[in-house]
C-alpha positions as a Markdown table, in Angstrom:
| # | Residue | x | y | z |
|---|---|---|---|---|
| 1 | Met | -63.1 | 55.7 | 163.2 |
| 2 | Ala | -61.9 | 52.6 | 161.9 |
| 3 | Gln | -58.3 | 52.9 | 160.6 |
| 4 | Asp | -56.6 | 50.8 | 157.7 |
| 5 | Leu | -52.6 | 51.1 | 156.1 |
| 6 | Glu | -53.2 | 51.7 | 152.8 |
| 7 | Ala | -55.9 | 54.9 | 154.2 |
| 8 | Leu | -53.5 | 56.3 | 156.8 |
| 9 | Leu | -50.5 | 55.9 | 153.8 |
| 10 | Lys | -52.8 | 58.1 | 151.6 |
| 11 | Gly | -53.6 | 60.6 | 153.6 |
| 12 | Leu | -49.9 | 61.0 | 155.1 |
| 13 | Arg | -49.0 | 60.9 | 151.1 |
| 14 | Glu | -51.4 | 63.7 | 150.6 |
| 15 | Gly | -50.7 | 66.1 | 153.8 |
| 16 | Asp | -53.3 | 65.1 | 156.1 |
| 17 | Gly | -53.5 | 61.7 | 158.3 |
| 18 | Pro | -53.3 | 62.4 | 162.0 |
| 19 | Ala | -50.7 | 63.6 | 164.5 |
| 20 | Ile | -50.6 | 60.8 | 167.5 |
| 21 | Ile | -50.4 | 57.3 | 165.3 |
| 22 | Leu | -51.1 | 54.4 | 167.7 |
| 23 | Leu | -49.9 | 51.0 | 166.0 |
| 24 | His | -50.5 | 48.0 | 168.0 |
| 25 | Gly | -51.1 | 43.8 | 166.9 |
| 26 | Asp | -48.8 | 41.3 | 165.5 |
| 27 | Glu | -45.1 | 42.6 | 165.7 |
| 28 | Phe | -43.9 | 42.0 | 162.5 |
| 29 | Arg | -46.9 | 43.8 | 160.9 |
| 30 | Val | -46.5 | 46.7 | 163.6 |
| 31 | Arg | -42.8 | 46.9 | 162.3 |
| 32 | Gly | -43.8 | 46.8 | 158.5 |
| 33 | Ala | -46.1 | 49.1 | 159.0 |
| 34 | Ser | -43.9 | 51.7 | 161.2 |
| 35 | Arg | -41.1 | 51.4 | 158.5 |
| 36 | Ala | -43.8 | 52.2 | 155.6 |
| 37 | Ile | -45.1 | 55.7 | 157.8 |
| 38 | Leu | -41.5 | 56.6 | 158.4 |
| 39 | Asp | -40.9 | 56.3 | 155.0 |
| 40 | Leu | -43.5 | 59.0 | 154.5 |
| 41 | Ile | -43.0 | 61.4 | 157.0 |
| 42 | Ala | -39.8 | 61.1 | 157.6 |
| 43 | Ala | -38.2 | 60.4 | 153.8 |
| 44 | Asp | -35.9 | 63.0 | 153.1 |
| 45 | Ala | -32.3 | 64.0 | 154.8 |
| 46 | Asp | -34.0 | 67.0 | 156.1 |
| 47 | Arg | -37.0 | 65.3 | 158.2 |
| 48 | Ala | -34.6 | 62.2 | 159.2 |
| 49 | Leu | -32.6 | 64.4 | 161.1 |
| 50 | Gly | -35.2 | 65.3 | 163.2 |
| 51 | Thr | -36.5 | 61.8 | 163.5 |
| 52 | Ser | -36.2 | 60.7 | 167.6 |
| 53 | Ile | -37.2 | 57.3 | 168.7 |
| 54 | Phe | -37.4 | 56.1 | 172.5 |
| 55 | Asp | -38.2 | 52.8 | 174.0 |
| 56 | Gly | -41.4 | 53.8 | 176.3 |
| 57 | Arg | -40.8 | 51.2 | 179.1 |
| 58 | Ser | -37.4 | 52.9 | 180.1 |
| 59 | Arg | -38.4 | 56.7 | 179.1 |
| 60 | Ser | -40.5 | 58.9 | 180.6 |
| 61 | Trp | -43.6 | 60.6 | 178.9 |
| 62 | Gly | -41.6 | 64.0 | 179.8 |
| 63 | Glu | -38.8 | 63.3 | 177.7 |
| 64 | Val | -40.9 | 62.5 | 174.6 |
| 65 | Glu | -43.3 | 65.4 | 174.9 |
| 66 | Ala | -40.0 | 67.4 | 175.0 |
| 67 | Ala | -38.6 | 66.4 | 172.0 |
| 68 | Leu | -42.1 | 67.1 | 170.2 |
| 69 | Met | -42.2 | 70.7 | 171.8 |
| 70 | Thr | -38.5 | 71.4 | 171.1 |
| 71 | Pro | -37.7 | 72.9 | 167.3 |
| 72 | Ser | -35.3 | 71.4 | 165.5 |
| 73 | Leu | -32.0 | 73.0 | 164.2 |
| 74 | Phe | -32.2 | 70.3 | 161.2 |
| 75 | Ala | -35.8 | 70.0 | 160.1 |
| 76 | Pro | -38.9 | 72.2 | 160.1 |
| 77 | Ala | -40.5 | 69.3 | 162.1 |
| 78 | Cys | -39.5 | 66.5 | 164.1 |
| 79 | Thr | -41.0 | 62.7 | 164.3 |
| 80 | Val | -40.5 | 61.2 | 167.6 |
| 81 | Val | -41.6 | 57.1 | 168.0 |
| 82 | Val | -42.3 | 55.4 | 170.8 |
| 83 | Glu | -41.8 | 51.5 | 170.7 |
| 84 | Asn | -42.7 | 49.1 | 173.5 |
| 85 | Val | -45.1 | 51.9 | 174.4 |
| 86 | Pro | -47.0 | 50.6 | 178.2 |
| 87 | Trp | -49.0 | 53.6 | 178.7 |
| 88 | Phe | -52.0 | 51.3 | 176.9 |
| 89 | Ala | -51.4 | 48.1 | 177.9 |
| 90 | Pro | -53.9 | 46.0 | 180.5 |
| 91 | Ala | -53.4 | 46.8 | 184.1 |
| 92 | Glu | -50.9 | 44.2 | 185.5 |
| 93 | Arg | -51.8 | 41.8 | 188.5 |
| 94 | Lys | -49.8 | 42.6 | 191.9 |
| 95 | Val | -47.4 | 39.7 | 191.7 |
| 96 | Asp | -46.7 | 41.0 | 188.3 |
| 97 | Leu | -45.9 | 44.2 | 189.4 |
| 98 | Leu | -43.8 | 42.7 | 192.2 |
| 99 | Asp | -41.3 | 40.6 | 189.4 |
| 100 | Lys | -40.7 | 43.4 | 187.2 |
| 101 | Ser | -39.8 | 44.9 | 189.9 |
| 102 | Leu | -37.4 | 42.9 | 191.5 |
| 103 | Ser | -36.0 | 41.5 | 188.3 |
| 104 | Leu | -35.6 | 45.3 | 187.3 |
| 105 | Trp | -33.5 | 45.4 | 190.5 |
| 106 | Glu | -31.1 | 42.6 | 190.1 |
| 107 | Glu | -30.7 | 44.0 | 186.7 |
| 108 | Gly | -29.3 | 46.9 | 188.4 |
| 109 | Arg | -32.0 | 49.2 | 186.8 |
| 110 | Arg | -32.8 | 50.8 | 189.7 |
| 111 | Asp | -35.5 | 54.1 | 188.6 |
| 112 | Glu | -37.4 | 51.3 | 186.7 |
| 113 | Ser | -37.6 | 49.3 | 189.9 |
| 114 | Gly | -38.6 | 52.0 | 191.8 |
| 115 | Arg | -41.1 | 53.1 | 189.0 |
| 116 | Ala | -42.6 | 49.8 | 189.1 |
| 117 | Phe | -42.6 | 49.3 | 193.0 |
| 118 | Met | -45.1 | 52.7 | 192.9 |
| 119 | Val | -47.5 | 51.1 | 190.5 |
| 120 | Leu | -47.4 | 48.6 | 192.6 |
| 121 | Leu | -48.4 | 50.4 | 195.9 |
| 122 | Arg | -50.9 | 52.2 | 194.1 |
| 123 | Ser | -52.3 | 49.2 | 192.7 |
| 124 | Glu | -52.6 | 48.3 | 196.5 |
| 125 | Gly | -54.6 | 51.5 | 197.1 |
| 126 | Trp | -51.9 | 53.3 | 198.5 |
| 127 | Thr | -52.0 | 57.3 | 198.5 |
| 128 | Arg | -48.6 | 59.7 | 198.5 |
| 129 | Glu | -50.0 | 60.8 | 201.9 |
| 130 | Gln | -49.9 | 57.3 | 203.3 |
| 131 | Trp | -46.5 | 56.6 | 201.5 |
| 132 | Leu | -44.9 | 59.4 | 202.7 |
| 133 | Glu | -46.2 | 58.4 | 206.4 |
| 134 | Ala | -45.5 | 55.0 | 206.2 |
| 135 | Gly | -42.6 | 53.5 | 208.5 |
| 136 | Asp | -40.9 | 50.6 | 206.3 |
| 137 | Ala | -41.9 | 47.8 | 203.9 |
| 138 | Ser | -42.8 | 45.5 | 206.5 |
| 139 | Glu | -46.0 | 47.2 | 206.3 |
| 140 | Leu | -46.3 | 45.1 | 202.9 |
| 141 | Ala | -46.3 | 42.0 | 204.8 |
| 142 | Gly | -50.0 | 41.8 | 205.5 |
| 143 | Thr | -50.8 | 42.5 | 201.6 |
| 144 | Leu | -48.1 | 40.3 | 199.4 |
| 145 | Asp | -48.4 | 36.9 | 199.6 |
| 146 | Asp | -44.8 | 37.0 | 198.0 |
| 147 | Tyr | -43.5 | 39.3 | 201.3 |
| 148 | Pro | -41.7 | 37.0 | 203.6 |
| 149 | Ala | -39.7 | 35.1 | 200.8 |
| 150 | His | -38.8 | 38.7 | 199.3 |
| 151 | Ala | -38.5 | 40.4 | 202.7 |
| 152 | Arg | -34.7 | 41.8 | 201.8 |
| 153 | Glu | -35.2 | 42.6 | 198.5 |
| 154 | Ile | -38.6 | 44.7 | 199.0 |
| 155 | Gln | -36.8 | 46.3 | 201.6 |
| 156 | Ala | -34.1 | 47.6 | 199.5 |
| 157 | Val | -36.3 | 49.2 | 196.6 |
| 158 | Trp | -38.3 | 50.8 | 199.0 |
| 159 | Gln | -35.3 | 52.4 | 200.6 |
| 160 | Tyr | -34.7 | 53.5 | 197.3 |
| 161 | Cys | -37.6 | 55.3 | 196.6 |
| 162 | Arg | -37.8 | 56.5 | 199.6 |
| 163 | Glu | -34.0 | 58.3 | 198.8 |
| 164 | Gln | -35.1 | 59.2 | 195.2 |
| 165 | Asn | -38.5 | 60.8 | 196.7 |
| 166 | Leu | -41.0 | 58.8 | 194.5 |
| 167 | Leu | -44.4 | 58.9 | 195.3 |
| 168 | Pro | -47.1 | 56.1 | 193.9 |
| 169 | Gly | -48.6 | 57.1 | 190.6 |
| 170 | Asn | -50.4 | 55.0 | 188.0 |
| 171 | Pro | -47.8 | 55.8 | 184.9 |
| 172 | Arg | -50.5 | 53.6 | 182.4 |
| 173 | Val | -53.3 | 56.2 | 183.4 |
| 174 | Asp | -51.5 | 59.3 | 184.0 |
| 175 | Glu | -49.4 | 59.5 | 180.8 |
| 176 | Gln | -52.7 | 58.1 | 178.8 |
| 177 | Gly | -54.4 | 61.3 | 180.0 |
| 178 | Arg | -51.1 | 63.5 | 179.0 |
| 179 | Val | -51.5 | 61.7 | 175.3 |
| 180 | Leu | -55.0 | 63.0 | 175.0 |
| 181 | Gln | -54.2 | 66.1 | 176.3 |
| 182 | Leu | -51.5 | 66.6 | 173.4 |
| 183 | Leu | -53.9 | 65.2 | 171.3 |
| 184 | Glu | -56.3 | 67.8 | 172.1 |
| 185 | Arg | -53.8 | 70.7 | 172.2 |
| 186 | Gly | -52.4 | 69.7 | 168.7 |
| 187 | Leu | -48.2 | 69.1 | 168.2 |
| 188 | Pro | -46.6 | 71.7 | 166.3 |
| 189 | Asp | -47.0 | 71.9 | 162.5 |
| 190 | Gly | -45.7 | 68.9 | 161.0 |
| 191 | Ser | -45.0 | 67.3 | 163.8 |
| 192 | Arg | -46.0 | 63.3 | 164.2 |
| 193 | Leu | -46.0 | 61.1 | 167.2 |
| 194 | Leu | -45.6 | 57.4 | 166.5 |
| 195 | Leu | -46.7 | 54.9 | 169.2 |
| 196 | Leu | -45.7 | 51.4 | 168.8 |
| 197 | Ala | -47.4 | 49.4 | 171.6 |
| 198 | Pro | -47.3 | 45.7 | 172.1 |
| 199 | Gln | -50.6 | 45.0 | 174.2 |
| 200 | Val | -53.3 | 47.6 | 174.6 |
| 201 | Asp | -56.5 | 47.5 | 176.6 |
| 202 | Lys | -59.5 | 48.1 | 174.0 |
| 203 | Arg | -61.4 | 49.1 | 176.9 |
| 204 | Gly | -59.3 | 51.7 | 178.2 |
| 205 | Arg | -61.3 | 55.4 | 178.0 |
| 206 | Gly | -57.6 | 56.4 | 176.4 |
| 207 | Tyr | -57.5 | 54.1 | 173.6 |
| 208 | Lys | -61.3 | 54.8 | 172.8 |
| 209 | Gln | -60.5 | 58.2 | 172.1 |
| 210 | Leu | -57.8 | 57.6 | 170.2 |
| 211 | Asn | -59.7 | 55.1 | 168.1 |
| 212 | Arg | -62.6 | 57.9 | 167.7 |
| 213 | Gln | -60.4 | 60.2 | 165.7 |
| 214 | Gly | -58.9 | 57.8 | 163.6 |
| 215 | Cys | -55.5 | 57.4 | 165.4 |
| 216 | Val | -55.5 | 53.9 | 166.1 |
| 217 | Leu | -54.5 | 50.9 | 163.7 |
| 218 | Asp | -54.9 | 47.7 | 164.5 |
| 219 | Leu | -52.7 | 45.3 | 163.2 |
| 220 | Ser | -53.8 | 42.2 | 164.7 |
| 221 | Val | -53.3 | 39.0 | 163.0 |
| 222 | Glu | -57.1 | 37.3 | 162.6 |
| 223 | Arg | -56.6 | 33.6 | 164.4 |
| 224 | Asp | -59.5 | 30.9 | 165.1 |
| 225 | Arg | -61.2 | 29.6 | 168.0 |
| 226 | Ser | -58.3 | 27.6 | 168.9 |
| 227 | Gly | -55.6 | 30.6 | 169.1 |
| 228 | Arg | -54.2 | 29.9 | 165.8 |
| 229 | Ile | -53.4 | 32.0 | 162.6 |
| 230 | Arg | -56.7 | 31.2 | 160.2 |
| 231 | Arg | -55.1 | 29.5 | 157.3 |
| 232 | Glu | -56.9 | 32.3 | 155.2 |
| 233 | Ser | -54.5 | 34.7 | 156.2 |
| 234 | Leu | -51.4 | 32.4 | 156.1 |
| 235 | Ala | -52.4 | 31.8 | 152.1 |
| 236 | Ala | -52.6 | 35.4 | 151.7 |
| 237 | Phe | -49.8 | 36.0 | 153.6 |
| 238 | Leu | -47.6 | 33.6 | 151.1 |
| 239 | Asp | -49.1 | 35.1 | 148.1 |
| 240 | Gln | -48.0 | 38.4 | 149.0 |
| 241 | Gly | -44.4 | 37.3 | 149.5 |
| 242 | Leu | -44.4 | 35.2 | 146.3 |
| 243 | Arg | -45.8 | 38.4 | 143.8 |
| 244 | Arg | -43.2 | 40.6 | 145.7 |
| 245 | Ala | -40.4 | 38.2 | 144.8 |
| 246 | Arg | -42.2 | 37.4 | 141.2 |
| 247 | Lys | -42.7 | 33.6 | 141.9 |
| 248 | Lys | -45.2 | 30.9 | 141.2 |
| 249 | Ile | -45.7 | 28.1 | 143.3 |
| 250 | Asp | -46.7 | 24.4 | 142.7 |
| 251 | Pro | -50.3 | 23.7 | 144.4 |
| 252 | Arg | -48.9 | 20.9 | 146.3 |
| 253 | Ala | -46.3 | 23.0 | 147.2 |
| 254 | Arg | -48.6 | 25.6 | 148.3 |
| 255 | Asp | -50.3 | 23.3 | 150.5 |
| 256 | Ala | -47.2 | 21.9 | 152.1 |
| 257 | Val | -46.2 | 25.7 | 153.0 |
| 258 | Leu | -49.7 | 26.2 | 154.4 |
| 259 | Ser | -49.6 | 23.0 | 156.5 |
| 260 | Arg | -45.4 | 23.5 | 157.5 |
| 261 | Cys | -46.6 | 27.4 | 158.8 |
| 262 | Gly | -46.4 | 27.8 | 162.4 |
| 263 | Asn | -48.6 | 30.7 | 164.9 |
| 264 | Glu | -46.7 | 33.5 | 164.6 |
| 265 | Leu | -46.3 | 35.7 | 161.6 |
| 266 | Trp | -42.8 | 36.8 | 161.8 |
| 267 | Ala | -41.5 | 33.1 | 162.2 |
| 268 | Val | -43.7 | 32.1 | 159.0 |
| 269 | His | -41.9 | 34.8 | 157.1 |
| 270 | Gln | -38.0 | 33.9 | 157.9 |
| 271 | Glu | -39.7 | 30.4 | 156.5 |
| 272 | Ile | -40.9 | 32.0 | 153.2 |
| 273 | Glu | -37.8 | 34.4 | 153.0 |
| 274 | Lys | -35.4 | 31.1 | 153.3 |
| 275 | Leu | -37.7 | 29.4 | 150.6 |
| 276 | Leu | -37.1 | 32.4 | 147.8 |
| 277 | Leu | -33.5 | 32.3 | 148.6 |
| 278 | Tyr | -32.8 | 28.9 | 148.0 |
| 279 | Val | -34.7 | 28.6 | 144.9 |
| 280 | Gly | -32.7 | 31.1 | 143.6 |
| 281 | Glu | -33.7 | 32.2 | 139.8 |
| 282 | Ala | -35.9 | 29.6 | 139.4 |
| 283 | Asp | -39.6 | 30.9 | 138.8 |
| 284 | Thr | -41.9 | 28.2 | 140.6 |
| 285 | Val | -41.3 | 26.7 | 144.0 |
| 286 | Gly | -41.6 | 23.0 | 143.8 |
| 287 | Val | -42.7 | 21.0 | 146.8 |
| 288 | Ala | -39.2 | 19.1 | 146.7 |
| 289 | Asp | -38.0 | 22.5 | 147.5 |
| 290 | Val | -40.1 | 22.9 | 150.8 |
| 291 | Glu | -39.9 | 20.0 | 151.8 |
| 292 | Glu | -36.3 | 20.6 | 151.8 |
| 293 | Ile | -35.7 | 23.9 | 153.3 |
| 294 | Phe | -38.9 | 24.9 | 155.2 |
| 295 | Thr | -38.9 | 24.1 | 158.8 |
| 296 | Asp | -42.2 | 22.7 | 160.3 |
| 297 | Gln | -43.8 | 24.2 | 162.9 |
| 298 | Ser | -47.0 | 23.0 | 162.6 |
| 299 | Glu | -46.3 | 20.7 | 165.7 |
| 300 | Ser | -46.8 | 24.0 | 167.6 |
| 301 | Trp | -49.6 | 22.4 | 169.3 |
| 302 | Val | -47.5 | 20.1 | 171.6 |
| 303 | Phe | -46.6 | 23.6 | 173.0 |
| 304 | Asp | -49.9 | 24.0 | 174.6 |
| 305 | Leu | -49.8 | 20.7 | 176.2 |
| 306 | Thr | -46.3 | 21.4 | 177.7 |
| 307 | Asp | -47.3 | 24.6 | 179.1 |
| 308 | Ser | -50.2 | 23.0 | 180.7 |
| 309 | Leu | -47.2 | 20.3 | 182.0 |
| 310 | Gly | -45.6 | 23.3 | 183.3 |
| 311 | Gln | -48.0 | 24.9 | 185.1 |
| 312 | Arg | -48.7 | 21.6 | 186.7 |
| 313 | Asp | -52.5 | 22.0 | 185.2 |
| 314 | Ala | -53.5 | 18.6 | 184.6 |
| 315 | Leu | -57.3 | 18.9 | 183.6 |
| 316 | Gln | -56.2 | 21.1 | 181.2 |
| 317 | Ala | -53.6 | 18.7 | 180.4 |
| 318 | Leu | -55.9 | 16.1 | 179.9 |
| 319 | Gly | -58.4 | 18.3 | 177.5 |
| 320 | Phe | -55.6 | 18.7 | 175.0 |
| 321 | Leu | -54.7 | 15.4 | 174.7 |
| 322 | Arg | -58.1 | 14.4 | 174.3 |
| 323 | Arg | -58.8 | 16.6 | 172.0 |
| 324 | Leu | -55.5 | 15.8 | 169.9 |
| 325 | Met | -56.4 | 11.7 | 170.1 |
| 326 | Ala | -59.9 | 12.7 | 169.1 |
| 327 | Asn | -58.9 | 14.2 | 165.9 |
| 328 | Gly | -57.4 | 11.2 | 164.7 |
| 329 | Glu | -53.3 | 11.8 | 166.3 |
| 330 | Tyr | -51.4 | 8.8 | 166.6 |
| 331 | Pro | -50.4 | 8.0 | 169.9 |
| 332 | Leu | -46.9 | 7.7 | 169.6 |
| 333 | Arg | -46.8 | 10.4 | 167.5 |
| 334 | Val | -47.9 | 12.5 | 170.1 |
| 335 | Leu | -45.1 | 11.0 | 172.5 |
| 336 | Gly | -42.3 | 11.7 | 170.4 |
| 337 | Ala | -43.5 | 15.2 | 169.6 |
| 338 | Ile | -43.7 | 15.6 | 173.8 |
| 339 | Ala | -40.1 | 13.5 | 174.1 |
| 340 | Ser | -38.4 | 15.7 | 171.4 |
| 341 | Gln | -40.0 | 19.0 | 173.1 |
| 342 | Val | -38.6 | 17.9 | 176.3 |
| 343 | Arg | -35.6 | 17.3 | 174.8 |
| 344 | Arg | -35.0 | 21.0 | 173.8 |
| 345 | Leu | -36.6 | 22.5 | 177.2 |
| 346 | Leu | -33.4 | 20.3 | 178.8 |
| 347 | Ser | -31.2 | 22.1 | 176.2 |
| 348 | Ala | -32.6 | 25.3 | 177.2 |
| 349 | Arg | -32.6 | 24.6 | 181.2 |
| 350 | Gln | -29.3 | 23.7 | 181.0 |
| 351 | Leu | -28.2 | 26.9 | 179.1 |
| 352 | Leu | -30.4 | 29.5 | 181.4 |
| 353 | Asp | -28.6 | 27.5 | 184.5 |
| 354 | His | -25.0 | 28.3 | 182.6 |
| 355 | Glu | -23.9 | 29.9 | 179.4 |
| 356 | Leu | -27.3 | 32.2 | 179.9 |
| 357 | Ala | -27.4 | 33.0 | 183.6 |
| 358 | Arg | -26.2 | 36.4 | 183.4 |
| 359 | Val | -28.4 | 37.7 | 180.2 |
| 360 | Trp | -31.4 | 35.7 | 180.9 |
| 361 | Arg | -34.4 | 37.8 | 182.9 |
| 362 | Arg | -38.2 | 36.4 | 183.3 |
| 363 | Arg | -40.3 | 37.8 | 181.1 |
| 364 | Met | -37.4 | 38.8 | 178.6 |
| 365 | Ser | -39.0 | 40.2 | 175.5 |
| 366 | Tyr | -38.5 | 38.8 | 172.0 |
| 367 | Thr | -36.5 | 42.0 | 171.0 |
| 368 | Glu | -34.4 | 42.0 | 174.0 |
| 369 | Phe | -33.6 | 38.5 | 173.4 |
| 370 | Gln | -32.2 | 39.3 | 170.2 |
| 371 | Gln | -30.3 | 42.0 | 171.6 |
| 372 | Arg | -29.0 | 39.9 | 175.1 |
| 373 | Val | -28.8 | 36.4 | 173.1 |
| 374 | Pro | -25.9 | 35.9 | 170.6 |
| 375 | Ala | -27.2 | 33.9 | 167.7 |
| 376 | Asp | -24.2 | 31.5 | 167.5 |
| 377 | Thr | -24.0 | 30.5 | 171.4 |
| 378 | Glu | -23.5 | 26.7 | 171.7 |
| 379 | Gly | -26.1 | 24.9 | 172.5 |
| 380 | Leu | -29.4 | 26.5 | 172.1 |
| 381 | Pro | -32.5 | 24.3 | 171.0 |
| 382 | Thr | -33.3 | 24.9 | 167.4 |
| 383 | Lys | -32.0 | 26.9 | 163.8 |
| 384 | Ser | -34.8 | 29.4 | 164.6 |
| 385 | Pro | -34.1 | 32.6 | 167.1 |
| 386 | Tyr | -37.9 | 32.7 | 167.5 |
| 387 | Ala | -38.2 | 29.2 | 168.4 |
| 388 | Asn | -35.2 | 29.3 | 171.1 |
| 389 | Tyr | -36.7 | 32.1 | 172.7 |
| 390 | Leu | -40.2 | 30.4 | 173.3 |
| 391 | Thr | -38.3 | 27.3 | 174.1 |
| 392 | Leu | -36.3 | 29.2 | 176.9 |
| 393 | Gln | -39.5 | 31.0 | 177.9 |
| 394 | Arg | -40.8 | 27.8 | 178.8 |
| 395 | Ala | -38.0 | 26.1 | 180.2 |
| 396 | Glu | -38.2 | 28.7 | 183.4 |
| 397 | Ser | -41.0 | 26.6 | 184.4 |
| 398 | Phe | -39.2 | 23.3 | 185.0 |
| 399 | Thr | -35.8 | 22.2 | 187.0 |
| 400 | Phe | -33.3 | 20.1 | 185.2 |
| 401 | Thr | -33.6 | 17.2 | 187.2 |
| 402 | Glu | -37.3 | 17.0 | 186.6 |
| 403 | Leu | -36.8 | 17.5 | 183.0 |
| 404 | Lys | -34.7 | 14.4 | 183.3 |
| 405 | Gly | -37.5 | 12.4 | 185.1 |
| 406 | Phe | -39.9 | 13.2 | 182.5 |
| 407 | Leu | -37.5 | 11.4 | 179.9 |
| 408 | Arg | -37.4 | 8.7 | 182.0 |
| 409 | Leu | -41.2 | 8.7 | 182.3 |
| 410 | Ile | -41.2 | 9.2 | 178.2 |
| 411 | Arg | -39.5 | 5.8 | 178.1 |
| 412 | Glu | -41.4 | 4.0 | 180.2 |
| 413 | Thr | -45.2 | 5.3 | 178.1 |
| 414 | Asp | -43.0 | 4.2 | 175.2 |
| 415 | Ala | -42.8 | 0.8 | 176.2 |
| 416 | Arg | -46.2 | 0.5 | 177.1 |
| 417 | Leu | -47.4 | 1.9 | 174.0 |
| 418 | Lys | -45.6 | -0.9 | 172.2 |
| 419 | Ser | -46.9 | -3.2 | 174.3 |
| 420 | Ser | -49.7 | -5.5 | 174.1 |
| 421 | Gly | -53.1 | -5.2 | 176.6 |
| 422 | His | -52.5 | -1.4 | 177.2 |
| 423 | Gln | -54.8 | 1.1 | 175.9 |
| 424 | Pro | -53.4 | 4.2 | 174.4 |
| 425 | Gln | -55.5 | 6.9 | 175.9 |
| 426 | Ala | -55.1 | 5.7 | 179.7 |
| 427 | Val | -50.9 | 5.1 | 178.9 |
| 428 | Met | -50.9 | 8.5 | 177.6 |
| 429 | Glu | -53.1 | 10.1 | 180.2 |
| 430 | Arg | -51.3 | 8.2 | 183.1 |
| 431 | Leu | -47.9 | 10.0 | 181.8 |
| 432 | Ile | -49.8 | 13.2 | 181.7 |
| 433 | Leu | -50.6 | 12.8 | 185.3 |
| 434 | Glu | -47.4 | 11.7 | 186.2 |
| 435 | Met | -45.7 | 15.0 | 184.7 |
| 436 | Cys | -48.2 | 17.1 | 186.6 |
| 437 | Arg | -47.5 | 15.7 | 190.1 |
| 438 | Pro | -46.8 | 18.0 | 192.3 |
C-alpha cells in the first residue's frame, strides 16, 4: 500500500498508523520526516522519556527488541528509533564484506568486524558445521582473491571469531525475518518502531511485506536519466523554503539558483538557508544576492568524469567527455573544471596522508565524517562540509604522485588547446587516455 508523509502524519495524529515504520531514500528528507513523526508520537515529556535511539550498524536486533518489550518506568509506551538500518540493504559483494571486516578490525571494532566476517563466510556458502570443523583461515585462500595480500589480518579475525564462538549467518535476512515476526505478533499498546535505512532492496521479501502493510515511506528524490535531481523537484524545494521564510524571489534570481543547484538535496538546503540568512529583512531575493552567496554546485558533472578517471575507466571517461563536448561545453572550461577538481583532490590526498590519517576510514558515512573530522580542520579543499566529504572519498583512488602528474598533463593540454593546429576534442581525449594509463 502506497504511503506518503502527510497521510502517515494524519494517521498518527488520529491515533492510528502503523506500529513499525521504515523510512528510506534521500538522507535530508528521511531526517526531516523522522523529526516530524517523533514530534507527534513523542511530543510530551512523558513520551520523550520513553524514546530510545540505536545505531543499526553496531547494535543487535536483540537489544532493539528488548527495548521495545521492556515497560518504561516513566512513560506508558516506548518509541524505539533505529538509525542506519542495514537489514533491508541489497546483499553486499564478498570483496566489500572483506574490506568492511578488515577496516573495522583496524579500528579496533572487533565484534562488528567478526559479524561482517561471518556474513562473508555465509555468502561463500559456509555452513555452521563446516565452520566448526574447519582448521584455520588458509582454507579461504582458494575462494578469496585478496587472501594473499591480507592473510595475516584475516587469520587474526578468524581466530577472534573462534574465541567469541561466532557462527556464520546472514543478519540481513535473519533480522528482516525477526522484524516481520514482530509485525505479526504486534507491539505493546502505543509502542512504535521507527527504522531509518540508507539503502533498501525493494525486491526483498521483507521490504515487500512491510510495503504491502503500509509501513514503508519512500523518500527518494525524483531524478532524471542522468541521475541528477529533476529541475521541477528543485524548484518545488526552493519554493517551500521561500514560503517558510516568507520571502519572494526575482525570476532571474530563481533561474540563477536552479542553475547553481547540485545533486544532493541536503547541500541545496544548506545553500538556500545561507541565501535566506544573507538577505536578512529584505522581502525579495535578488540575482545579486544569489551571485554573492549561493555556491555554484552545477559543475558536479566533473565528478562523473573524475570518478571514471579514478577507476582507470578510459572508455567511460571518454563517453562523458564526448557528451559534454556535444552539449556545447567549451574545451578550456572543461579543462579548467578538471584542473580545479585535481587541485582539490591533491589537497584532500595530503590530508588523508597526514592530518586525517588516524580518523579517516574507507566508505565512511557522511554522519561519521561530521563526527570524526572537525569542520575547522586546516586544509579542507572547499567551504562546504559535504563537498569536502565527497572530495576526500574520491581522493582515496589516487596517490599524491599521480595527482601531481595530472597537473603536469593539464598544463601541457592547456598549451595545446591554446596553440593552432590541434583539434580540441582530440587534445582532450589524449589527456583522458594519459590520466587513465595504469
